[in-house]
C-alpha positions in Angstrom: 55.9 90.9 175.9 56.1 87.8 174.2 53.5 89.3 172.6 54.6 92.5 171.5 58.2 90.2 170.2 55.7 88.2 167.9 54.6 90.9 166.3 58.0 92.9 165.9 58.6 89.4 164.3 55.8 89.6 162.2 56.1 93.1 160.7 59.3 92.6 160.1 59.1 89.6 158.0 56.5 91.2 156.1 58.7 93.8 155.1 61.1 91.7 154.1 58.8 90.0 152.2 57.6 93.1 149.8 60.7 94.0 149.9 61.8 90.6 147.9 58.9 91.0 145.8 60.0 94.2 144.8 63.5 93.6 143.9 62.1 90.5 141.6 59.9 93.4 139.5 62.3 95.1 139.2 64.6 92.2 138.2 62.5 91.5 135.6 62.4 95.1 134.1 66.2 95.2 134.0 66.8 92.3 132.2 63.9 92.9 128.9 65.9 93.6 126.2 64.6 96.6 123.7 64.5 95.3 120.1 67.9 95.3 118.3 67.9 98.6 116.3 67.6 98.0 112.4 71.7 98.0 110.4 70.9 100.0 107.4 73.6 99.0 105.0 74.5 100.9 102.1 77.8 100.1 99.7 79.8 102.9 98.3 80.4 102.0 95.5 76.5 101.5 93.4 77.5 102.2 89.9 81.5 101.8 90.1 84.0 99.1 89.4 87.7 99.2 89.7 89.5 100.1 86.7 91.5 98.3 84.5 94.8 100.6 84.2 94.6 102.3 88.4 93.1 99.8 90.0 90.9 102.7 91.6 87.4 102.5 91.6 85.4 104.2 88.8 82.3 104.8 87.3 81.7 101.2 85.9 81.1 102.1 82.3 84.3 104.1 82.2 85.4 101.0 83.6 84.1 98.9 80.4 85.8 100.8 78.3 88.9 99.8 76.1 91.9 102.3 76.7 93.5 104.8 74.2 97.4 104.3 74.5 98.5 108.2 72.1 101.2 109.1 70.8 103.1 112.2 72.5 105.9 114.3 72.3 108.2 115.2 74.7 110.9 117.2 73.1 110.7 121.2 74.9 109.1 122.0 72.0 106.0 119.6 72.6 106.0 119.9 76.5 103.5 120.6 78.1 101.4 117.9 77.1 97.3 117.6 77.1 95.7 114.9 78.3 98.0 113.1 79.6 96.7 113.9 83.5 94.1 111.5 81.9 96.3 108.8 82.2 96.1 105.9 84.0 99.5 104.8 82.4 102.4 106.4 81.1 105.5 105.3 78.9 108.7 106.9 78.3 110.9 105.6 76.1 113.8 106.8 74.6 113.3 107.5 70.1 116.3 108.8 68.2 118.8 111.3 69.0 118.4 110.9 72.8 114.8 111.9 73.3 112.2 110.7 74.5 108.3 110.0 73.5 105.8 108.8 75.5 102.6 107.1 75.1 99.7 107.9 77.3 97.1 105.2 78.0 94.0 106.3 79.1 90.3 104.5 79.6 87.9 108.2 79.7 89.4 109.7 76.2 85.8 110.5 74.6 85.8 114.2 76.5 89.4 114.8 75.5 89.2 117.7 72.6 92.4 118.4 72.6 95.0 115.6 73.1 98.8 115.7 72.4 100.9 116.8 70.6 100.5 113.5 68.5 103.8 111.7 66.8 104.6 108.8 64.9 104.6 105.4 66.2 108.0 103.3 66.7 106.6 99.3 66.6 107.6 99.0 70.5 104.8 101.3 71.5 102.6 99.0 70.2 103.8 96.2 71.6 103.4 97.7 74.7 100.3 99.5 73.8 98.4 95.9 73.3 98.6 95.0 76.5 96.3 96.2 77.5 93.9 95.2 75.2 93.0 99.5 73.8 93.2 101.7 70.9 96.8 102.8 69.2 96.5 106.3 68.5 99.7 107.9 66.5 100.2 110.2 63.4 102.4 108.8 61.2 105.4 106.5 61.8 108.5 105.1 61.4 108.7 102.4 58.4 109.9 99.7 60.6 106.5 100.5 62.4 104.8 99.2 59.3 104.6 95.6 59.5 103.6 95.9 63.0 100.7 98.3 62.6 99.8 96.3 59.2 98.5 93.5 61.8 94.9 92.6 62.2 95.4 92.5 65.7 96.4 96.1 65.9 93.2 98.4 65.7 94.8 101.8 64.9 94.6 105.2 64.3 96.7 106.6 61.8 96.4 111.1 61.3 98.0 110.4 58.0 95.5 108.3 56.5 92.1 108.9 55.0 89.1 109.1 57.4 91.1 108.6 60.6 93.2 111.9 60.3 89.6 113.4 60.6 90.3 112.7 64.3 93.0 114.8 64.6 93.3 118.9 63.5 96.2 121.8 63.5 97.0 124.3 66.3 98.2 127.8 65.4 99.7 127.7 68.9 102.3 125.2 68.7 104.8 124.9 65.8 105.2 122.1 63.2 105.7 119.2 63.5 104.0 119.0 67.7 100.9 120.5 66.4 99.0 118.4 65.3 96.4 117.3 68.0 93.6 114.6 68.2 90.0 115.1 69.3 88.8 112.1 71.1 85.3 112.1 70.8 86.2 112.2 66.7 88.4 109.2 67.8 85.3 107.0 69.3 83.4 107.9 66.8 85.4 106.6 63.9 86.0 103.4 66.0 82.3 103.4 66.5 82.6 103.3 62.6 84.3 101.0 61.8 83.2 98.3 63.6 85.0 98.2 66.4 83.5 97.0 70.2 84.5 99.7 72.5 84.8 97.8 75.9 87.3 95.5 77.1 86.9 91.8 75.3 85.4 89.4 77.9 88.3 87.4 78.4 90.9 90.1 79.2 91.4 90.3 82.7 93.6 93.5 83.6 97.1 94.5 83.4 98.2 95.2 87.0 97.8 92.9 90.6 96.7 95.6 92.0 96.7 96.4 95.8 93.5 96.5 98.0 93.5 100.6 98.5 93.7 99.7 102.5 96.1 97.1 102.4 98.8 99.0 100.1 102.0 97.4 99.1 104.8 99.3 101.8 107.5 97.5 100.3 108.6 97.0 104.0 112.3 95.4 103.0 113.0 97.9 100.8 115.3 100.9 100.5 114.4 104.7 100.4 113.1 105.9 96.8 111.7 109.7 97.1 113.5 110.8 94.3 114.1 109.1 91.2 116.0 109.5 87.3 116.0 107.2 85.1 118.7 109.8 83.7 117.4 110.1 80.5 120.0 113.0 79.0 117.3 115.1 77.5 114.2 116.0 79.5 116.4 115.3 82.2 113.6 113.8 84.3 112.7 112.7 87.8 109.9 112.5 90.6 109.8 113.8 94.0 108.2 111.2 96.8 105.6 113.6 98.6 104.6 111.8 102.6 101.7 113.9 102.2 99.5 112.0 99.5 101.8 109.5 98.8 102.8 110.1 95.6 104.8 111.0 92.5 105.7 114.2 91.3 107.3 114.6 88.2 109.6 117.2 87.3 111.4 117.5 83.8 113.3 120.4 81.7 114.4 121.9 85.1 110.7 122.5 85.8 107.5 121.3 87.2 106.0 118.7 84.5 102.4 119.8 84.0 99.4 119.1 81.9 98.9 121.6 79.3 94.9 122.1 79.9 94.7 122.3 83.4 98.2 123.2 84.7 98.2 121.0 86.8 101.8 119.1 88.0 101.7 115.5 87.1 101.7 113.0 89.3 102.2 109.4 90.1 101.5 106.5 92.4 103.6 103.3 91.2 107.2 103.7 88.9 108.7 101.0 87.2 112.2 101.1 86.0 112.6 98.5 83.2 115.5 97.9 82.0 115.7 97.0 77.9 118.2 96.0 75.1 118.9 98.9 73.3 120.7 98.7 69.6 120.1 100.2 66.1 118.4 98.9 62.1 120.8 98.7 59.9 120.3 102.5 59.1 122.6 103.5 61.8 119.8 105.4 64.0 116.5 104.3 64.5 116.0 101.7 67.4 115.8 98.4 68.3 114.4 97.4 71.7 114.3 94.2 73.2 110.6 94.0 74.4 109.7 90.3 74.5 111.6 87.9 76.8 113.0 88.7 80.3 115.4 92.0 82.6 115.2 93.5 85.2 114.8 96.5 86.8 113.1 98.7 90.1 109.6 99.0 91.1 108.9 101.8 92.9 106.1 103.0 95.0 104.6 104.7 98.7 108.7 106.4 98.8 110.3 102.8 99.0 111.9 100.2 95.6 112.9 96.9 95.4 114.3 95.1 92.4 112.4 93.4 90.3 112.3 90.7 87.0 109.9 91.7 83.9 108.5 88.9 81.7 106.9 88.9 78.2 106.7 85.9 76.2 105.5 87.3 72.7 105.0 90.6 71.1 101.6 91.1 72.6 101.1 89.2 76.0 101.4 90.9 78.5 104.1 91.9 80.8 104.1 90.6 84.2 106.8 92.3 86.8 108.0 89.7 89.9 109.7 90.0 92.8 113.4 88.3 92.7 112.2 85.5 94.1 109.3 84.8 91.1 106.3 86.1 93.2 104.6 88.4 91.3 104.8 92.2 92.3 101.6 93.6 93.8 100.7 97.3 92.1 99.0 100.0 94.8 96.1 101.8 93.7 96.9 104.5 91.4 98.5 105.7 88.4 101.8 104.1 86.7 104.7 105.5 85.2 106.8 103.7 83.1 110.2 104.2 82.1 112.6 101.6 80.0 115.9 102.3 80.7 119.0 101.2 78.2 120.2 97.9 80.2 123.8 99.1 79.1 123.4 102.7 81.0 122.4 101.8 84.2 124.5 103.8 85.6 123.2 106.7 85.5 119.6 106.1 86.9 119.7 107.5 90.1 117.4 105.8 93.1 117.5 107.2 96.2 
């Protein structure tokens, strides 16, 4: 009996040892780690740089190019404009008779065969054009603009001057004076022939400070701004905010404002309403505009609006846009429309 009990004990001990051994082997297999997979990193913006005008990623060669700031008519006979859709920044500023004129700042213009219609210069447009380290294109000028245009710091392409005039042509589907258009490739060739460097100066750091695309400026403390009108009396423009793509779509003359070439409605990401002092020269009709100094306004993006302060130290210095506490505003990547409004007519502005 004792012998039988002893054999049973030995047998159980043997199986326990075997079980423990198997457990250890299994444990080793479980702990064995597979080689970590190789991580392949790709740069989604290879060959691209951020645009100085919009803060968006674009072809790196285009991003290096100095833009063209070109004058465009904006009466009912002049609209819709050609090439304006390609502008990264558009200025809308009053001229004589209550009408406005547009200045489109375009960085990739060489392939645009029809830009315009191109109209004459007012000195204050030049002050803003030179903030972008670019070139200025116009078809004639008021007499008050001549001293500014004759400044050697202003590389301009005048449609009424000799060789520069060959960059422009007349069309038959518009009435004069709204039938002068520019050829972007000819303007580029002319600038090169005149010895201009088409790329930005090394010292130029851009005009706006932009937020990151994935960290947009939401203006969380701002007021609602889904409808914006500067109160201009002739074209009576307004912008409507689209929550889907977070862009403002433009209307004027009681209809959608489109690009004549593409037929697409114009839109922008940021809107600046800049209040300035507007007066008259001695002729009693040509406008003077206080571009230098400081003033107030509204900054509008992503369906919101906040009060702002603008500052410009000299004629060709960059205009900076700040919150009321002096902090510079971060613009959201995308196109910007800048509207100058008489500081005495702020009551005509509607933002709601």
